Every structure is written in C-alpha cells, then in structure tokens.
N, C-alpha and C positions, 0 to 999 in steps of 0.2 A: 505493500498497499506506498503509496504518497505523503510526505509529510507536511502541511501546508505549510512549515515553517524553516525550509530548505528555499534559498533564495533559485533555484535553478527549476520550483514548481511553477506549471502554469496549470493553476485552479483550476486539477479536473477533476470531474469525476467523483475519483476518489477523496482529495480534500475537498469537495463539498458535500458530501456528506460523512466526514466527516466530524468538521464543522457546523452542521446540522445539528448533530446527536451530540459534541463537547458542548452549544453553547444549550443544547437543551436541558443534558447532566449534567449543567455543573452545577456544584454548589450552594454556590451563593440565590442562583435559579430556583433551586429547589428548597432551599430552607424559606424563600422570602415571597411566599405565591401556597401555600399547604400550611391552611386555617379557618380554623373555623367561624362561619358568621353568623355567630349567635352566642345569648349568654345563658346559656342554660342546654348541659347534654344527661340525654338521660341513657342509662342505660342496662342493659340487661346479663341473664348466666341461668344456670338451669339453677332453679329452688332445690332440688336435690342431694348437691351439694354442698355442707354448709362448708368443710374447712377451706374450698374453693373460693363462696363468697365472704367470708372474714376476709379471707386477704384483700379479694377486688375492690371491700370497704374499706380497709385501709390504705391500700396501693393508692386508689383513688385519691382521697384524702390529701394522700401527702400532697397533691397539688392545688386547694381549693385554699389555704392563710395566699398564698403567693400569687391568684389569678382570680381577677373579680367573675368568675364561671360556676355556676351551680351546678349538681353533678344530682341530677336526680336518680332512684332507679325503679325501673316500669315492670309490666311483668307481663308481659310479649317481648322478644322478639322484634317479631314487626312493630313492632315503635319504639325501638331505641334509638338513639343515636352508634351506639359501642356496645357490637354484642361478645359476651368473652365468655368464652368455651375451653375445654381442655381436650385434645385431639393428638391424635399420631401424628408425633412429623419424621425425628430419627431417633427416641428413644433413649438417645444412648451420650446424653449432655452436649455436647455440638451445638447445637439451637433449641433451647430452652423453653421459648416462645415468641412470637412476630407480631409486627401489629403494619395494620396498612394505613398510610397516611390518609391526612381529612382532604383529597384531591379529590377532582370529579372524578380521574382517570377513572379512581380503582369503586366510584360509579355505589351499590348496595353495602359492599365492602371496610367504605372510608369509617377510620376509626375503629372498626373490629378488632380483636386479640382473640391471641389461641395457646395455648399453651399446649406447650409434651406432657403427654399422662403420666407419661416413664417419670418424666425429671420434676414433676410435682410429686410428683411420691415420697420421691428420691428426699428437695427440701428438707431443709425445719421451715418453722410458718415463716419465722422475720423472712428467710431466700428466698420466697415464696411473694413476699410483700417487694422482695428488692428485686424483684425480675418484674414483678406485674407493672410497683410506679414506673419501670424503666420502661415498656410500652405503654404504657400510658401515657406517658414522652413521645412516646410517638404518633399513640393517637392525636396528643393536643398538634402536629409538628412538627415536632422539635427531628434534627439528625442528632448521627452521634455527635458529643462534644471528638475537640484528638484525643488521643492516643498521651497516659499517660497526664491526663488533666485531672483532680482531684471534683469528679462527677458524678452524677446518678444514670446517666447518658454516657457514660464510656461506654465503648465501646465491646465489652469483655466485662463480662461477670467477675468480680472480683472474692464477692463470698458475702454473707447475711452481717456482715459488724455494721455498716450504716441504720440500715433496716426500714430499705428505699427512702428518707429523708433527703429531700433535695438541698444540695450543696448553694451558694452563692454567688455558682455560673452558669450552673438550674435557674434561678429566683433572676435573675439579668435572664439571660434568652426567653425566657418565659413571657417573659415579664416586654419581651423587645416582637408578641407576636398578641400577649392579647393585654389589656389593660387590670394592673396590680389592684389588688381587690384594695381598699380604705377600710380604715381604722370606723369602726361605729364610733358616730360627735364626733368627727376629725372634714 
C-alpha cells in the first residue's frame, strides 16, 4: 500500500482510502462525537441475577457524582438505553466485558454492556464493580485513557483495588462530554 506521507506519493486510490479511514478512525474524532443527548439514561438487566444487578447498580453509580445525568433502572430491555447482560465472550480472562459507545452507528446496541459470564463468576464483587464501572464509561462515550495513566478507563484491568472509583482524569474527561453535577444549594 502507498504511504501518503511519502513525497513521491501521487494521492493514488490506496492513499485516498487510507486517508479516509485515518480520518474516520482518528481518536479525537471518535471521542468528540459520542455522547448521549439526554440527561436521564435508563438501564435494564435480568432480574434473576441479583449479584449482577448489585454490581451494575454500584458500577453505574460511580459516574453519578461527576455528571448531571440520572440513571434509572427499568423493567424491560425494550425501554432501556443501556441493556446489561451476562454472555459468552471468551471465558478465559482475555475479554472480561465490552460495551457499545452511544453512537448512532451502533443502532439499538448503543450503550449496551456484555460481561463474560465465566469471568463474572471468577472475579470478586469489587472486581465486578471495577469492570462494570469501566464499561459504563464506554457506554457514556469514553475511550480508554493512555497506558500508564491512573484512570478507571485504563485499557487493562489491574485488579479490584480501586473498586470502580473515578480518578481525577476520569472526572475531567467525562465532564468534557457532559455537564458536571451541581451540588444542591449552589
């Protein structure tokens, strides 16, 4: 394939395709355009999985103090912005969970979270909260933070010592997308 940075490149078809995808997939472009355009988000998870529900409730609540969005549990997946399920991903600790960004291209899957059922069984309650809080960051539109940065949105699971608490970097990034929650009386 041609290299568009090469001075001998004559903007051939390959370079046009490469430039198109580079622009489409550039991190800044992706980060800036993914967000919910509402201040109340609904979520659903199967009621017959109390450990999963408990971890979801805490994981999603980690974001509430930082942004002016209310999260409400609903009784039907059809009525939910974010559907949370346990499923088979890889079962071996490689991919613990994944989430869909709030992007129109994701259609009805936007905001949804799937947690690998085998990894869910393996992790502690705190570890489950950590993973779910991270995935809800994606559901709200955040990409991974840079490697080596102290952040809930770091690209790799480092253990449950933080139990899904937001770091300063997480607060700054999410408040760049959504208005910060105002303290009552201010």
